[in-house]
C-alpha positions as CSV (number, residue, x, y, z in Angstrom):
1,M,0.0,0.0,0.0
2,S,1.7,3.1,-1.1
3,R,0.6,6.4,0.3
4,S,0.6,9.8,-1.3
5,Q,1.8,13.0,0.3
6,F,-1.4,13.4,2.4
7,G,-1.6,9.9,3.7
8,A,-4.3,8.5,1.4
9,R,-3.7,5.3,-0.3
10,S,-2.8,5.8,-3.9
11,D,-3.7,2.3,-5.0
12,L,-7.4,2.9,-4.4
13,P,-9.7,3.7,-7.3
14,Q,-11.0,7.3,-7.4
15,S,-14.7,8.0,-7.5
16,L,-16.3,10.3,-10.1
17,S,-15.8,13.3,-7.8
18,G,-12.0,12.5,-7.6
19,N,-12.1,11.4,-3.9
20,N,-10.4,8.2,-2.7
21,F,-11.9,8.4,0.8
22,T,-11.6,5.3,3.0
23,L,-13.3,4.9,6.3
24,E,-10.4,3.0,7.8
25,D,-8.0,5.8,7.0
26,E,-10.3,8.4,8.4
27,M,-11.0,6.4,11.6
28,S,-7.2,6.0,12.1
29,K,-6.7,9.7,11.7
30,A,-9.4,10.4,14.2
31,G,-7.9,8.0,16.7
32,N,-4.5,9.7,16.2
33,I,-5.9,13.1,16.7
34,R,-7.8,12.0,19.9
35,R,-4.6,10.5,21.3
36,E,-2.5,13.5,20.5
37,F,-5.1,15.8,22.0
38,S,-5.2,13.7,25.2
39,I,-1.4,13.8,25.5
40,N,-1.4,17.6,25.0
41,T,-4.1,18.2,27.6
42,T,-2.4,16.0,30.1
43,L,0.9,17.9,29.7
44,L,-0.8,21.2,29.9
45,K,-2.6,20.2,33.1
46,S,0.6,19.0,34.7
47,F,2.5,22.2,33.8
48,H,-0.4,24.2,35.1
49,R,-0.3,22.3,38.4
50,M,3.4,22.8,38.6
51,Y,3.1,26.5,38.0
52,L,0.4,26.9,40.6
53,S,2.4,25.0,43.2
54,S,5.4,27.2,42.5
55,I,3.3,30.3,43.1
56,K,1.9,29.0,46.4
57,N,5.3,28.3,47.9
């Protein structure tokens, strides 16, 4: 499975509109975005806690 520049599979046939949308790829992207968002919010919360604890002392 070769992938183009934007991550879509290039071996899939294109529809009449020119899209080669696959549900599997989109679900994978959504999972990656959710995981990255979760990691970012966890880091932000920990830095915020650290910042608040440094102000209180």
